[in-house]
C-alpha positions as CSV (number, residue, x, y, z in Angstrom):
1,M,-14.2,-9.4,-155.0
2,R,-14.8,-5.7,-153.6
3,F,-13.4,-6.4,-150.4
4,T,-10.2,-7.6,-152.0
5,A,-9.5,-4.8,-153.9
6,L,-10.4,-2.6,-150.3
7,F,-8.1,-4.7,-149.2
8,S,-5.0,-4.3,-151.2
9,V,-5.4,-0.6,-151.5
10,A,-5.2,-0.8,-147.8
11,A,-2.0,-3.1,-148.0
12,A,-0.5,-0.8,-150.1
13,V,-0.9,2.3,-148.4
14,A,0.0,0.5,-144.8
15,S,3.6,-0.2,-146.9
16,A,4.1,3.2,-148.2
17,F,4.2,4.2,-144.4
18,V,7.0,1.5,-143.3
19,S,9.2,2.3,-145.7
20,A,13.0,2.8,-145.2
21,E,14.3,6.4,-144.2
22,K,17.1,8.7,-145.9
23,Y,19.8,10.1,-143.9
24,I,22.5,12.4,-144.5
25,I,25.3,11.9,-142.2
26,F,27.9,14.3,-141.6
27,L,31.2,12.6,-139.9
28,K,33.7,14.9,-138.2
29,K,36.8,15.7,-139.6
30,G,39.4,12.6,-139.8
31,A,36.4,10.0,-138.9
32,S,36.6,6.9,-140.9
33,V,33.4,6.5,-143.3
34,D,34.2,2.7,-143.2
35,A,34.9,2.3,-139.6
36,Y,31.5,4.0,-138.9
37,V,29.2,1.9,-141.6
38,A,30.6,-1.5,-139.5
39,K,29.3,0.3,-136.3
40,I,25.9,1.2,-137.6
41,T,25.8,-2.7,-139.4
42,A,26.8,-3.8,-136.2
43,V,23.4,-2.5,-134.9
44,A,20.9,-2.9,-137.8
45,P,21.0,-3.3,-141.7
46,V,21.5,-0.1,-143.3
47,E,22.2,0.7,-146.8
48,V,24.7,3.0,-148.0
49,T,23.5,5.5,-151.0
50,R,25.9,7.6,-151.5
51,T,29.6,8.7,-150.3
52,F,31.0,12.0,-150.1
53,D,34.6,13.2,-151.2
54,V,33.6,17.0,-150.6
55,F,33.1,16.4,-147.3
56,N,33.4,13.8,-144.7
57,G,29.9,12.0,-144.8
58,L,27.7,9.6,-146.3
59,V,23.8,8.8,-147.2
60,V,22.2,5.8,-145.8
61,E,19.0,4.0,-146.3
62,T,17.4,2.5,-142.7
63,E,14.2,1.6,-141.5
64,A,15.4,0.2,-138.4
65,H,17.7,3.6,-137.8
66,T,16.4,6.8,-136.6
67,R,18.2,10.2,-136.6
68,D,18.9,10.1,-133.2
69,S,20.2,6.5,-133.1
70,L,22.5,7.3,-136.1
71,A,24.0,10.7,-134.6
72,A,24.6,8.8,-131.3
73,F,27.9,7.9,-132.1
74,P,31.0,10.1,-130.9
75,E,32.3,10.5,-134.9
76,V,28.8,12.0,-136.1
77,E,29.0,15.6,-136.6
78,S,25.1,15.5,-137.5
79,V,22.2,14.0,-139.1
80,E,19.6,15.5,-141.6
81,V,16.6,13.5,-143.2
82,D,17.4,14.0,-146.8
83,Q,14.4,15.4,-148.4
84,V,13.7,17.9,-150.8
85,I,13.5,21.8,-149.5
86,T,11.5,24.0,-151.8
87,I,11.2,28.0,-151.3
88,G,7.5,29.3,-151.4
89,D,6.1,30.2,-154.8
90,C,6.1,33.8,-155.5
91,N,2.6,34.2,-156.5
92,T,1.1,33.1,-153.4
93,G,3.6,34.9,-150.8
94,P,6.3,37.7,-150.6
95,C,9.5,37.3,-152.5
């Protein structure tokens, strides 16, 4: 019984590290979001989680693509990992 519980915990931890990564993709002016999505999904599956009207871009979630593979297309301006960025705590360092 104890082994089964430990195995279940280990499997859960391992699956957490295989989760999909989210990327913010900025396309060049005039590039088509739909055409870009068609190109990247032809290579490997992605889920488009958001598109933007303010700038020509989108957010995708994928297990198969990397930052470099998403940026390899000529219509891409840049690709960033979608992550939370925080400013340091003023109580522990200079502000």
